[in-house]
DSSP file (Angstrom, degrees, kcal/mol; ACC not computed):
  #  RESIDUE AA STRUCTURE BP1 BP2  ACC     N-H-->O    O-->H-N    N-H-->O    O-->H-N    TCO  KAPPA ALPHA  PHI   PSI    X-CA   Y-CA   Z-CA
    1    1 A M              0   0    0      0, 0.0   126,-2.8     0, 0.0     2,-0.5   0.000 360.0 360.0 360.0 146.8  -53.7  -41.2   63.5
    2    2 A I  E     -a  127   0A   0    124,-0.2   141,-2.4   139,-0.2   142,-1.8  -0.979 360.0-171.6-118.7 122.6  -57.0  -42.7   64.6
    3    3 A Q  E     -ab 128 144A   0    124,-3.0   126,-2.9    -2,-0.5     2,-0.4  -0.916   3.3-163.0-114.4 141.3  -60.2  -41.1   63.5
    4    4 A V  E     -ab 129 145A   0    140,-2.3   142,-2.9    -2,-0.4     2,-0.5  -0.989   8.3-169.7-126.7 130.4  -63.7  -42.0   64.8
    5    5 A Y  E     +ab 130 146A   0    124,-2.7   126,-1.1    -2,-0.4     2,-0.2  -0.973  31.7 145.4-116.0 113.9  -67.1  -41.2   63.2
    6    6 A T  E     + b   0 147A   0    140,-2.6   142,-3.8    -2,-0.5   126,-0.2  -0.737   7.9  90.8-138.1-178.5  -69.9  -42.1   65.5
    7    7 A G  S    S-     0   0    0    124,-0.3   142,-0.2   140,-0.3     5,-0.1  -0.422  77.7 -78.4 111.4 172.3  -73.3  -40.9   66.6
    8    8 A N  S    S+     0   0    0     -2,-0.1   141,-0.2   124,-0.1    -1,-0.1   0.396  92.2 102.7 -92.4   3.2  -76.9  -41.6   65.6
    9    9 A G  S    S-     0   0    0    139,-3.0     3,-0.5    -3,-0.2     2,-0.3  -0.409  77.8 -99.5 -87.2 163.8  -76.9  -39.4   62.5
   10   10 A K  S    S+     0   0    0      1,-0.2    -1,-0.1   139,-0.1    -2,-0.1  -0.597  93.2  53.3 -78.4 134.7  -76.6  -40.4   58.8
   11   11 A G     >  +     0   0    0     -2,-0.3     4,-2.3   137,-0.1    -1,-0.2   0.502  57.3 117.9 125.7   5.1  -73.2  -40.1   57.2
   12   12 A K  H  > S+     0   0    0     -3,-0.5     4,-2.0     2,-0.2     5,-0.1   0.960  88.8  37.7 -67.1 -51.0  -70.6  -42.0   59.2
   13   13 A T  H  > S+     0   0    0      1,-0.2     4,-3.0     2,-0.2     5,-0.3   0.898 115.2  56.0 -65.9 -39.4  -69.7  -44.4   56.5
   14   14 A T  H  > S+     0   0    0      1,-0.2     4,-1.8     2,-0.2    -2,-0.2   0.902 107.8  48.3 -59.7 -42.0  -70.1  -41.7   53.8
   15   15 A A  H  X S+     0   0    0     -4,-2.3     4,-1.8     2,-0.2    -1,-0.2   0.921 112.7  48.2 -63.5 -44.5  -67.5  -39.5   55.7
   16   16 A A  H  X S+     0   0    0     -4,-2.0     4,-2.0     1,-0.2    -2,-0.2   0.911 112.4  47.8 -63.9 -42.5  -65.1  -42.4   56.0
   17   17 A L  H  X S+     0   0    0     -4,-3.0     4,-2.5     1,-0.2    -1,-0.2   0.814 106.3  58.8 -70.5 -28.3  -65.5  -43.3   52.3
   18   18 A G  H  X S+     0   0    0     -4,-1.8     4,-2.2    -5,-0.3    -1,-0.2   0.906 107.4  46.5 -62.7 -41.2  -65.0  -39.7   51.4
   19   19 A L  H  X S+     0   0    0     -4,-1.8     4,-3.0     2,-0.2    -2,-0.2   0.876 109.9  53.9 -67.3 -37.5  -61.6  -39.8   53.1
   20   20 A A  H  X S+     0   0    0     -4,-2.0     4,-2.6     2,-0.2    -2,-0.2   0.920 109.9  47.6 -61.0 -43.1  -60.8  -43.1   51.3
   21   21 A L  H  X S+     0   0    0     -4,-2.5     4,-2.2     2,-0.2    -2,-0.2   0.909 112.3  49.1 -63.4 -43.1  -61.6  -41.3   48.0
   22   22 A R  H  X S+     0   0    0     -4,-2.2     4,-1.2     2,-0.2    -2,-0.2   0.924 112.0  48.6 -62.6 -44.8  -59.4  -38.4   49.0
   23   23 A G  H  <>S+     0   0    0     -4,-3.0     5,-2.5     1,-0.2     3,-0.4   0.918 110.8  50.1 -62.0 -43.8  -56.6  -40.7   50.0
   24   24 A A  H ><5S+     0   0    0     -4,-2.6     3,-1.6     1,-0.2    -1,-0.2   0.893 107.3  55.0 -61.6 -39.4  -56.9  -42.6   46.7
   25   25 A G  H 3<5S+     0   0    0     -4,-2.2    -1,-0.2     1,-0.3    -2,-0.2   0.783 104.6  54.3 -63.7 -26.7  -56.8  -39.3   44.8
   26   26 A A  T 3<5S-     0   0    0     -4,-1.2    -1,-0.3    -3,-0.4    -2,-0.2   0.429 126.6-102.9 -85.8   0.5  -53.5  -38.5   46.6
   27   27 A G  T < 5S+     0   0    0     -3,-1.6    -3,-0.2     1,-0.3     2,-0.1   0.526  74.5 142.1  93.0   6.1  -52.1  -41.8   45.4
   28   28 A F      < -     0   0    0     -5,-2.5     2,-0.4    -6,-0.2    -1,-0.3  -0.472  54.2-119.0 -80.0 151.4  -52.4  -43.7   48.7
   29   29 A K        -     0   0    0     62,-0.3    64,-2.1    -2,-0.1    65,-1.4  -0.771  35.1-162.7 -85.2 134.6  -53.4  -47.4   48.9
   30   30 A V  E     -dc  53  94A   0     22,-3.1    24,-2.7    -2,-0.4     2,-0.4  -0.962  13.3-164.1-127.4 137.0  -56.6  -47.8   50.9
   31   31 A Y  E     -dc  54  95A   0     63,-2.4    65,-2.8    -2,-0.4     2,-0.5  -0.987   5.6-167.5-120.4 128.8  -58.2  -50.8   52.5
   32   32 A V  E     -dc  55  96A   0     22,-3.1    24,-2.6    -2,-0.4     2,-0.6  -0.969   1.6-171.5-117.9 118.8  -61.9  -50.7   53.6
   33   33 A C  E     -dc  56  97A   0     63,-3.1    65,-2.0    -2,-0.5     2,-0.8  -0.950   8.5-159.0-108.9 117.5  -63.2  -53.5   55.9
   34   34 A Q  E >   -dc  57  98A   0     22,-2.9    24,-3.3    -2,-0.6     3,-0.5  -0.858   5.4-160.4-102.1 109.0  -66.9  -53.4   56.3
   35   35 A F  E 3  S+d   58   0A   0     63,-2.7    24,-0.2    -2,-0.8     3,-0.1  -0.600  74.9   9.1 -80.6 146.9  -68.1  -55.3   59.4
   36   36 A L  T 3  S+     0   0    0     22,-1.9     2,-0.4    -2,-0.2    27,-0.3   0.481 105.9 110.1  67.2   4.4  -71.7  -56.4   59.6
   37   37 A K    <   +     0   0    0     -3,-0.5    22,-0.4    61,-0.2     2,-0.3  -0.885  33.4 163.5-118.2 144.3  -72.3  -55.5   56.0
   38   38 A R        +     0   0    0     -2,-0.4    24,-0.3    22,-0.2     2,-0.2  -0.939  37.1  70.5-151.5 130.7  -73.0  -57.6   52.9
   39   39 A G  S    S-     0   0    0     -2,-0.3     2,-1.1    22,-0.1    -2,-0.0  -0.782  81.5 -72.9 146.4 171.5  -74.4  -56.4   49.7
   40   40 A R        -     0   0    0     -2,-0.2     2,-0.2     4,-0.0   127,-0.0  -0.672  50.5-177.4-100.5  78.2  -73.8  -54.4   46.5
   41   41 A Y    >>  -     0   0    0     -2,-1.1     3,-1.1     1,-0.1     4,-1.1  -0.505  34.9-119.7 -73.8 145.9  -74.0  -50.8   47.8
   42   42 A C  H 3> S+     0   0    0    125,-3.5     4,-1.4     1,-0.3     3,-0.4   0.839 111.2  59.0 -59.5 -35.7  -73.7  -48.2   45.1
   43   43 A E  H 3> S+     0   0    0      1,-0.2     4,-2.5     2,-0.2    -1,-0.3   0.827 101.2  56.7 -64.3 -28.8  -70.6  -46.6   46.6
   44   44 A L  H <> S+     0   0    0     -3,-1.1     4,-2.2     2,-0.2    -1,-0.2   0.837  99.8  58.3 -71.0 -31.8  -68.9  -50.0   46.3
   45   45 A V  H  < S+     0   0    0     -4,-1.1     4,-0.4    -3,-0.4    -1,-0.2   0.921 111.4  42.4 -60.1 -44.0  -69.5  -50.0   42.6
   46   46 A S  H >< S+     0   0    0     -4,-1.4     3,-1.3     1,-0.2     4,-0.3   0.924 112.6  52.2 -68.3 -45.1  -67.7  -46.8   42.3
   47   47 A L  H >< S+     0   0    0     -4,-2.5     3,-1.7     1,-0.3     6,-0.3   0.844 100.1  62.7 -63.5 -33.3  -64.8  -47.7   44.7
   48   48 A K  T 3< S+     0   0    0     -4,-2.2    -1,-0.3     1,-0.3    -2,-0.2   0.711  94.2  63.8 -65.4 -18.4  -64.2  -51.0   42.7
   49   49 A K  T <  S+     0   0    0     -3,-1.3     2,-0.6    -4,-0.4    -1,-0.3   0.623  87.8  83.0 -78.7 -12.7  -63.3  -48.8   39.7
   50   50 A L  S X  S-     0   0    0     -3,-1.7     3,-1.3    -4,-0.3   -26,-0.0  -0.830  70.2-152.7 -97.2 123.2  -60.3  -47.4   41.6
   51   51 A K  T 3  S+     0   0    0     -2,-0.6    -1,-0.1     1,-0.3    -4,-0.0   0.760  90.5  53.9 -67.7 -26.2  -57.2  -49.5   41.5
   52   52 A N  T 3  S+     0   0    0    -23,-0.1   -22,-3.1   -24,-0.1     2,-0.5   0.255  93.8  79.4 -99.3  15.4  -55.8  -48.3   44.9
   53   53 A I  E <   -d   30   0A   0     -3,-1.3     2,-0.5    -6,-0.3   -22,-0.2  -0.985  57.3-170.3-121.2 125.2  -58.9  -49.0   47.0
   54   54 A K  E     -d   31   0A   0    -24,-2.7   -22,-3.1    -2,-0.5     2,-0.4  -0.958   5.1-169.6-112.7 129.5  -59.6  -52.5   48.2
   55   55 A V  E     +d   32   0A   0     -2,-0.5     2,-0.4   -24,-0.2   -22,-0.2  -0.970   6.8 177.1-121.6 132.2  -63.0  -53.2   49.9
   56   56 A E  E     -d   33   0A   0    -24,-2.6   -22,-2.9    -2,-0.4     2,-0.4  -0.995  15.9-146.8-132.8 142.3  -64.0  -56.4   51.7
   57   57 A Q  E     -d   34   0A   0     -2,-0.4     2,-0.2   -24,-0.2   -22,-0.2  -0.891  12.7-176.8-112.2 138.2  -67.2  -57.2   53.5
   58   58 A Y  E     +d   35   0A   0    -24,-3.3   -22,-1.9    -2,-0.4     2,-0.3  -0.640  50.9  84.2-131.6  73.0  -67.6  -59.3   56.6
   59   59 A G        -     0   0    0    -22,-0.4     2,-0.3   -23,-0.3   -22,-0.1  -0.977  68.2-112.0-161.3 168.7  -71.3  -59.5   57.4
   60   60 A A    >   -     0   0    0     -2,-0.3     3,-1.1   -24,-0.1   -22,-0.2  -0.840  47.2 -91.1-108.5 148.3  -74.5  -61.3   56.6
   61   61 A A  T 3  S+     0   0    0     -2,-0.3   -22,-0.1     1,-0.2    -1,-0.1  -0.244 107.1   7.7 -58.3 142.8  -77.4  -59.7   54.8
   62   62 A C  T >  S+     0   0    0    -24,-0.3     3,-1.5     1,-0.1    -1,-0.2   0.793  79.4 156.8  57.3  34.0  -80.0  -58.0   57.0
   63   63 A F  G X   +     0   0    0     -3,-1.1     3,-1.7   -27,-0.3    -2,-0.1   0.887  64.0  57.2 -56.8 -43.8  -77.9  -58.5   60.1
   64   64 A L  G 3  S+     0   0    0      1,-0.3    -1,-0.3   -28,-0.2    -2,-0.1   0.552  95.7  66.0 -72.4  -4.9  -79.5  -55.7   62.1
   65   65 A R  G <  S+     0   0    0     -3,-1.5     2,-0.3     2,-0.1    -1,-0.3   0.320 106.7  37.2 -96.1   7.8  -83.0  -57.1   61.8
   66   66 A R  S <  S-     0   0    0     -3,-1.7     3,-0.1    -4,-0.1    -4,-0.0  -0.928  94.4 -80.2-148.9 171.6  -82.1  -60.2   63.8
   67   67 A T        -     0   0    0     -2,-0.3    -2,-0.1     1,-0.1    -3,-0.0  -0.544  59.1 -96.5 -74.3 139.3  -80.2  -61.5   66.9
   68   68 A P        -     0   0    0      0, 0.0     2,-0.2     0, 0.0    -1,-0.1  -0.273  46.3-162.5 -56.7 141.6  -76.5  -62.0   66.2
   69   69 A Q    >>  -     0   0    0     -3,-0.1     4,-1.7     1,-0.0     3,-0.8  -0.661  36.3 -91.4-119.2 175.5  -75.6  -65.6   65.4
   70   70 A K  H 3> S+     0   0    0      1,-0.3     4,-2.6    -2,-0.2     5,-0.2   0.852 125.2  57.1 -57.4 -36.3  -72.5  -67.7   65.4
   71   71 A K  H 3> S+     0   0    0      1,-0.2     4,-2.5     2,-0.2    -1,-0.3   0.847 103.7  53.6 -66.7 -30.8  -71.9  -66.9   61.8
   72   72 A D  H <> S+     0   0    0     -3,-0.8     4,-2.4     2,-0.2    -1,-0.2   0.909 109.6  47.7 -67.6 -41.4  -71.9  -63.2   62.6
   73   73 A L  H  X S+     0   0    0     -4,-1.7     4,-2.4     2,-0.2    -2,-0.2   0.929 112.6  49.1 -62.1 -46.0  -69.2  -63.8   65.3
   74   74 A A  H  X S+     0   0    0     -4,-2.6     4,-2.3     1,-0.2    -2,-0.2   0.903 111.7  48.7 -62.1 -42.0  -67.2  -65.8   62.8
   75   75 A L  H  X S+     0   0    0     -4,-2.5     4,-2.4     2,-0.2    -1,-0.2   0.903 111.1  49.7 -65.8 -41.1  -67.5  -63.1   60.1
   76   76 A A  H  X S+     0   0    0     -4,-2.4     4,-2.4     2,-0.2    -2,-0.2   0.914 111.6  48.8 -63.2 -42.6  -66.5  -60.3   62.5
   77   77 A R  H  X S+     0   0    0     -4,-2.4     4,-2.2     2,-0.2    -2,-0.2   0.901 111.1  50.5 -63.0 -41.1  -63.5  -62.4   63.7
   78   78 A K  H  X S+     0   0    0     -4,-2.3     4,-2.0     2,-0.2    -2,-0.2   0.898 109.9  50.8 -64.0 -40.2  -62.5  -63.0   60.0
   79   79 A G  H  X S+     0   0    0     -4,-2.4     4,-2.2     2,-0.2    -2,-0.2   0.917 109.2  49.9 -63.1 -43.7  -62.8  -59.2   59.3
   80   80 A L  H  X S+     0   0    0     -4,-2.4     4,-2.4     1,-0.2    -2,-0.2   0.895 109.4  52.0 -63.3 -39.1  -60.6  -58.4   62.2
   81   81 A A  H  X S+     0   0    0     -4,-2.2     4,-2.2     1,-0.2    -1,-0.2   0.888 108.5  51.6 -62.3 -38.6  -58.0  -60.9   61.0
   82   82 A A  H  X S+     0   0    0     -4,-2.0     4,-2.4     2,-0.2    -2,-0.2   0.891 109.2  49.7 -65.3 -39.6  -58.2  -59.2   57.6
   83   83 A V  H  X S+     0   0    0     -4,-2.2     4,-2.6     2,-0.2    -2,-0.2   0.925 109.7  51.1 -64.4 -44.0  -57.5  -55.8   59.1
   84   84 A K  H  X S+     0   0    0     -4,-2.4     4,-2.7     1,-0.2    -2,-0.2   0.904 111.0  48.8 -58.9 -41.6  -54.6  -57.2   61.1
   85   85 A K  H  X S+     0   0    0     -4,-2.2     4,-1.9     2,-0.2    -1,-0.2   0.907 110.5  50.4 -65.1 -42.1  -53.2  -58.6   57.9
   86   86 A A  H  X>S+     0   0    0     -4,-2.4     4,-0.8     2,-0.2     5,-0.7   0.901 113.1  46.2 -63.0 -41.3  -53.7  -55.3   56.1
   87   87 A I  H ><5S+     0   0    0     -4,-2.6     3,-1.1     1,-0.2    -2,-0.2   0.940 111.5  51.2 -65.8 -47.0  -51.9  -53.4   58.9
   88   88 A A  H 3<5S+     0   0    0     -4,-2.7    -2,-0.2     1,-0.3    -1,-0.2   0.823 104.1  58.4 -61.5 -32.1  -49.0  -56.0   59.0
   89   89 A S  H 3<5S-     0   0    0     -4,-1.9    -1,-0.3    -5,-0.2    -2,-0.2   0.783  89.3-152.6 -67.6 -25.2  -48.5  -55.7   55.2
   90   90 A Q  T <<5 +     0   0    0     -3,-1.1    -3,-0.1    -4,-0.8    -2,-0.1   0.780  60.2 122.3  52.3  29.2  -47.9  -51.9   55.6
   91   91 A H      < +     0   0    0     -5,-0.7     2,-0.4     2,-0.0   -62,-0.3   0.685  56.8  68.6 -86.5 -22.8  -49.2  -51.7   52.1
   92   92 A Y        -     0   0    0     -6,-0.6   -62,-0.2     1,-0.1     3,-0.1  -0.816  53.2-168.8-108.7 138.2  -52.0  -49.3   53.0
   93   93 A A  S    S+     0   0    0    -64,-2.1    33,-3.1    -2,-0.4     2,-0.4   0.702  85.3  35.3 -88.3 -23.6  -51.8  -45.7   54.1
   94   94 A L  E     -ce  30 126A   0    -65,-1.4   -63,-2.4    31,-0.2     2,-0.4  -0.997  64.3-175.3-137.3 129.1  -55.4  -45.6   55.1
   95   95 A I  E     -ce  31 127A   0     31,-2.9    33,-2.4    -2,-0.4     2,-0.5  -0.990   9.7-157.5-128.4 124.7  -57.6  -48.4   56.6
   96   96 A V  E     -ce  32 128A   0    -65,-2.8   -63,-3.1    -2,-0.4     2,-0.8  -0.886   5.6-165.7-103.2 126.5  -61.3  -48.0   57.3
   97   97 A L  E >   -ce  33 129A   0     31,-3.7    33,-1.9    -2,-0.5     3,-1.3  -0.771  21.4-160.4-108.9  81.6  -62.9  -50.2   59.9
   98   98 A D  E 3   -c   34   0A   0    -65,-2.0   -63,-2.7    -2,-0.8   -61,-0.2  -0.482  68.3  -3.4 -74.0 127.1  -66.5  -49.6   58.9
   99   99 A E  T 3> S+     0   0    0     -2,-0.3     4,-1.9   -65,-0.2     3,-0.3   0.623  86.3 133.3  68.1  17.5  -69.1  -50.4   61.6
  100  100 A I  H <>  +     0   0    0     -3,-1.3     4,-2.3    30,-0.3     5,-0.2   0.845  66.5  60.8 -65.6 -31.1  -66.5  -51.8   64.0
  101  101 A N  H  > S+     0   0    0     29,-2.1     4,-2.2    -4,-0.3    -1,-0.2   0.894 106.4  45.7 -61.7 -38.5  -68.1  -49.7   66.8
  102  102 A V  H  > S+     0   0    0     28,-0.4     4,-2.2    -3,-0.3     6,-0.2   0.896 109.5  54.4 -71.0 -40.7  -71.3  -51.6   66.4
  103  103 A A  H  <>S+     0   0    0     -4,-1.9     5,-2.3     1,-0.2     6,-0.9   0.892 111.1  47.0 -59.5 -38.7  -69.5  -55.0   66.2
  104  104 A L  H ><5S+     0   0    0     -4,-2.3     3,-1.6     4,-0.2    -2,-0.2   0.933 110.2  51.4 -66.5 -46.5  -67.9  -54.1   69.5
  105  105 A R  H 3<5S+     0   0    0     -4,-2.2    -2,-0.2     1,-0.3    -1,-0.2   0.847 109.2  51.1 -61.0 -34.4  -71.1  -53.1   71.1
  106  106 A L  T 3<5S-     0   0    0     -4,-2.2    -1,-0.3    -5,-0.1    -2,-0.2   0.482 115.9-115.7 -82.7  -2.3  -72.8  -56.3   70.0
  107  107 A G  T < 5S+     0   0    0     -3,-1.6    -3,-0.2    -4,-0.2    -2,-0.1   0.674  79.7 126.2  78.1  16.6  -69.9  -58.3   71.6
  108  108 A L  S   <S+     0   0    0     -5,-2.3     2,-0.3    -6,-0.2    -4,-0.2   0.706  75.5  33.1 -78.8 -19.6  -68.8  -59.7   68.2
  109  109 A L  S    S-     0   0    0     -6,-0.9     2,-0.5    -5,-0.1    -2,-0.1  -0.939  89.2-109.2-132.2 155.7  -65.3  -58.5   68.9
  110  110 A S     >  -     0   0    0     -2,-0.3     4,-2.2     1,-0.2     5,-0.2  -0.728  15.1-147.0 -86.5 127.9  -63.2  -58.1   72.0
  111  111 A L  H  > S+     0   0    0     -2,-0.5     4,-2.9     1,-0.2     5,-0.2   0.912 100.7  54.0 -58.3 -42.9  -62.6  -54.5   73.1
  112  112 A A  H  > S+     0   0    0      1,-0.2     4,-2.2     2,-0.2    -1,-0.2   0.900 109.1  47.8 -59.8 -41.8  -59.2  -55.5   74.5
  113  113 A E  H  > S+     0   0    0      2,-0.2     4,-2.1     1,-0.2    -1,-0.2   0.901 113.3  47.0 -67.7 -40.8  -58.1  -57.0   71.2
  114  114 A V  H  X S+     0   0    0     -4,-2.2     4,-2.5     2,-0.2    -2,-0.2   0.921 112.3  49.7 -67.7 -43.1  -59.3  -54.0   69.2
  115  115 A L  H  X S+     0   0    0     -4,-2.9     4,-2.5     1,-0.2    -2,-0.2   0.911 110.7  50.7 -60.8 -42.0  -57.6  -51.5   71.5
  116  116 A D  H  X S+     0   0    0     -4,-2.2     4,-1.8    -5,-0.2    -1,-0.2   0.912 110.0  50.2 -61.4 -42.8  -54.4  -53.6   71.3
  117  117 A L  H  X S+     0   0    0     -4,-2.1     4,-0.9     1,-0.2    -2,-0.2   0.924 111.3  48.3 -60.5 -45.5  -54.6  -53.5   67.5
  118  118 A L  H >< S+     0   0    0     -4,-2.5     3,-0.5     1,-0.2    -2,-0.2   0.909 112.5  48.2 -63.3 -42.2  -55.1  -49.7   67.5
  119  119 A K  H 3< S+     0   0    0     -4,-2.5    -1,-0.2     1,-0.2    -2,-0.2   0.810 113.8  46.9 -69.0 -30.2  -52.2  -49.1   69.8
  120  120 A K  H 3< S+     0   0    0     -4,-1.8    -1,-0.2    -5,-0.2    -2,-0.2   0.523  83.3 112.2 -91.4  -6.3  -49.9  -51.4   67.8
  121  121 A T  S << S-     0   0    0     -4,-0.9     6,-0.1    -3,-0.5   -33,-0.0  -0.505  80.1-105.9 -68.6 129.7  -50.7  -49.9   64.4
  122  122 A P    >   -     0   0    0      0, 0.0     3,-2.1     0, 0.0    -1,-0.1  -0.253  25.0-121.9 -55.1 142.0  -47.7  -48.0   62.9
  123  123 A K  T 3  S+     0   0    0      1,-0.3    -2,-0.1    -3,-0.1    -3,-0.0   0.726 108.0  68.0 -60.7 -23.4  -48.2  -44.2   63.1
  124  124 A K  T 3  S+     0   0    0      2,-0.1     2,-0.6   -30,-0.0    -1,-0.3   0.602  86.9  81.1 -75.6  -8.4  -47.8  -43.9   59.3
  125  125 A I  S <  S-     0   0    0     -3,-2.1     2,-0.5   -31,-0.0   -31,-0.2  -0.876  74.7-144.7-101.2 123.5  -51.2  -45.8   58.9
  126  126 A E  E     - e   0  94A   0    -33,-3.1   -31,-2.9    -2,-0.6     2,-0.4  -0.738  15.9-160.2 -85.3 128.0  -54.3  -43.7   59.2
  127  127 A L  E     -ae   2  95A   0   -126,-2.8  -124,-3.0    -2,-0.5     2,-0.5  -0.915   7.3-168.0-111.6 137.0  -57.2  -45.7   60.8
  128  128 A I  E     -ae   3  96A   0    -33,-2.4   -31,-3.7    -2,-0.4     2,-0.4  -0.991   3.4-168.7-124.9 124.9  -60.8  -44.7   60.6
  129  129 A L  E     -ae   4  97A   0   -126,-2.9  -124,-2.7    -2,-0.5     2,-0.3  -0.939   9.4-175.3-113.2 131.7  -63.4  -46.4   62.8
  130  130 A T  E     +a    5   0A   0    -33,-1.9   -29,-2.1    -2,-0.4   -28,-0.4  -0.786  25.7  84.5-122.1 167.2  -67.1  -45.9   62.1
  131  131 A G        -     0   0    0   -126,-1.1     3,-0.3    -2,-0.3  -124,-0.3  -0.188  68.5 -70.9 122.5 151.7  -70.4  -46.9   63.7
  132  132 A R  S    S+     0   0    0   -126,-0.2   -27,-0.2     1,-0.2  -124,-0.1  -0.186 105.1  25.8 -62.7 158.9  -72.8  -45.8   66.4
  133  133 A S  S    S-     0   0    0      1,-0.2    -1,-0.2   -28,-0.0   -28,-0.1   0.868  75.4-160.9  57.4  48.2  -72.0  -46.1   70.1
  134  134 A A        -     0   0    0     -3,-0.3    -1,-0.2     1,-0.1    -3,-0.1  -0.362  28.0-106.2 -58.4 136.8  -68.3  -45.9   70.0
  135  135 A H    >>  -     0   0    0      1,-0.1     4,-2.2   -34,-0.0     3,-0.8  -0.380  21.6-122.0 -65.9 141.1  -66.8  -47.3   73.2
  136  136 A P  H 3> S+     0   0    0      0, 0.0     4,-2.0     0, 0.0    -1,-0.1   0.826 113.2  56.9 -54.0 -33.9  -65.4  -44.6   75.6
  137  137 A A  H 3> S+     0   0    0      2,-0.2     4,-1.3     1,-0.2     5,-0.1   0.854 107.1  48.5 -67.8 -33.7  -62.0  -46.3   75.5
  138  138 A I  H <> S+     0   0    0     -3,-0.8     4,-1.3     2,-0.2     3,-0.2   0.925 111.1  50.3 -68.0 -45.4  -61.9  -46.0   71.7
  139  139 A L  H  < S+     0   0    0     -4,-2.2    -2,-0.2     1,-0.2    -1,-0.2   0.863 106.6  57.0 -60.6 -35.9  -62.9  -42.3   72.0
  140  140 A K  H  < S+     0   0    0     -4,-2.0    -1,-0.2     1,-0.2    -2,-0.2   0.882 112.0  38.4 -65.6 -39.7  -60.1  -41.8   74.5
  141  141 A I  H  < S+     0   0    0     -4,-1.3    -1,-0.2    -3,-0.2    -2,-0.2   0.615  94.2 106.6 -90.0 -10.0  -57.3  -43.0   72.3
  142  142 A A     <  -     0   0    0     -4,-1.3  -139,-0.2     1,-0.1     3,-0.1  -0.323  59.7-151.0 -67.3 149.6  -58.6  -41.5   69.1
  143  143 A D  S    S+     0   0    0   -141,-2.4     2,-0.4     1,-0.3  -140,-0.2   0.700  86.1  24.2 -89.5 -24.5  -56.9  -38.4   67.6
  144  144 A L  E     -b    3   0A   0   -142,-1.8  -140,-2.3     2,-0.0     2,-0.4  -0.993  65.3-175.3-142.9 132.5  -60.2  -37.2   66.0
  145  145 A V  E     -b    4   0A   0     -2,-0.4     2,-0.5  -142,-0.2  -140,-0.2  -0.989   0.8-174.5-130.5 123.8  -63.7  -37.9   67.0
  146  146 A S  E     -b    5   0A   0   -142,-2.9  -140,-2.6    -2,-0.4     2,-0.7  -0.978   9.3-159.0-116.3 122.1  -66.7  -36.6   65.0
  147  147 A E  E     -b    6   0A   0     -2,-0.5     2,-0.7  -142,-0.2  -140,-0.3  -0.893   6.6-155.1-101.9 117.9  -70.1  -37.3   66.5
  148  148 A I        -     0   0    0   -142,-3.8  -139,-3.0    -2,-0.7     2,-0.4  -0.828  14.2-164.5 -96.5 114.1  -72.8  -37.1   63.8
  149  149 A K        -     0   0    0     -2,-0.7     2,-0.6  -141,-0.2  -139,-0.1  -0.800  17.4-128.6-104.9 138.3  -76.1  -36.2   65.4
  150  150 A E        +     0   0    0     -2,-0.4     3,-0.1     1,-0.2  -141,-0.1  -0.734  32.6 164.2 -82.4 124.7  -79.5  -36.6   63.9
  151  151 A K  S    S-     0   0    0     -2,-0.6     2,-0.3     1,-0.5    -1,-0.2   0.700  74.4  -5.4-103.4 -35.5  -81.6  -33.5   64.0
  152  152 A K        -     0   0    0      0, 0.0    -1,-0.5     0, 0.0     2,-0.4  -0.963  64.1-172.5-158.6 141.6  -84.2  -34.4   61.5
  153  153 A H    >   -     0   0    0     -2,-0.3     3,-1.4    -3,-0.1     4,-0.2  -0.990  26.9-139.7-144.9 134.6  -84.5  -37.4   59.2
  154  154 A Y  G > >S+     0   0    0     -2,-0.4     5,-1.9     1,-0.3     3,-1.3   0.636  95.8  79.0 -68.6 -14.1  -87.0  -38.1   56.4
  155  155 A Y  G > 5S+     0   0    0      1,-0.3     3,-2.0     3,-0.2    -1,-0.3   0.878  86.9  60.4 -56.5 -36.1  -87.3  -41.8   57.5
  156  156 A K  G < 5S+     0   0    0     -3,-1.4    -1,-0.3     1,-0.3    -2,-0.2   0.656  99.9  54.4 -70.8 -14.1  -89.6  -40.5   60.2
  157  157 A Q  G < 5S-     0   0    0     -3,-1.3    -1,-0.3    -4,-0.2    -2,-0.2   0.258 129.4 -97.3 -97.4  10.0  -91.9  -39.2   57.5
  158  158 A G  T < 5S+     0   0    0     -3,-2.0     2,-0.4     1,-0.3    -3,-0.2   0.507  73.2 148.9  91.3   5.6  -92.0  -42.7   56.0
  159  159 A V      < -     0   0    0     -5,-1.9    -1,-0.3     1,-0.0     2,-0.1  -0.615  37.5-143.8 -74.8 125.0  -89.4  -42.2   53.3
  160  160 A R        -     0   0    0     -2,-0.4    -1,-0.0     1,-0.2    -6,-0.0  -0.410  34.6 -70.9 -86.0 164.5  -87.7  -45.5   52.7
  161  161 A A        -     0   0    0     -2,-0.1     2,-0.4     5,-0.1    -1,-0.2  -0.283  54.7-146.5 -55.4 134.2  -84.0  -46.1   51.9
  162  162 A R    >>> -     0   0    0     -3,-0.1     4,-2.9     1,-0.0     3,-2.0  -0.895  15.9-110.1-114.0 134.7  -83.3  -44.9   48.4
  163  163 A K  T 345S+     0   0    0     -2,-0.4  -122,-0.0     1,-0.3    -1,-0.0  -0.354 105.4  18.9 -58.7 132.4  -80.8  -46.4   45.9
  164  164 A G  T 345S+     0   0    0      1,-0.1    -1,-0.3    -2,-0.1  -123,-0.0   0.258 127.5  52.8  90.0 -12.7  -77.9  -44.0   45.4
  165  165 A F  T <45S+     0   0    0     -3,-2.0    -2,-0.2     0, 0.0    -1,-0.1   0.686 124.7  13.3-120.7 -42.3  -78.6  -42.0   48.6
  166  166 A E  T  <5       0   0    0     -4,-2.9    -3,-0.2  -156,-0.0    -5,-0.1   0.617 360.0 360.0-109.7 -20.4  -78.8  -44.5   51.4
  167  167 A F      <       0   0    0     -5,-1.1  -125,-3.5  -126,-0.0    -4,-0.2   0.326 360.0 360.0-149.8 360.0  -77.3  -47.6   49.7
């Protein structure tokens, strides 16, 4: 199955990691590949305590505040290679491709290559793709699509990202 969490609202990664936690609780091995992210987010501290969840990050700090550079392309390519390796190992029941939709939109990954990967993934492996602006071709082949819409957000009242809630 392929699940997609997209939209401009808060909670896409949180939903995906919730499924990772649920899968781990069921005894499944879980692999989380975070594209465009680097840092010690609080949820990663918790996930590292679970033996059957592996998390790897393929991004540079503060990526979204600047124009993509060659190192961003290289990191995204490295992340996609890691996902391919995780799929080929057939060691994981659940694989999260966090922020892959944004990596695609920014041209850091090839849509054709990602679609090919999704189509060739064995059916016994659950894939979760997150990030704003999911490509229509991704939405078409997905088995589940959740669009998270922002109705109201405290950022607009000047509240900054808070440890334990946003990171």
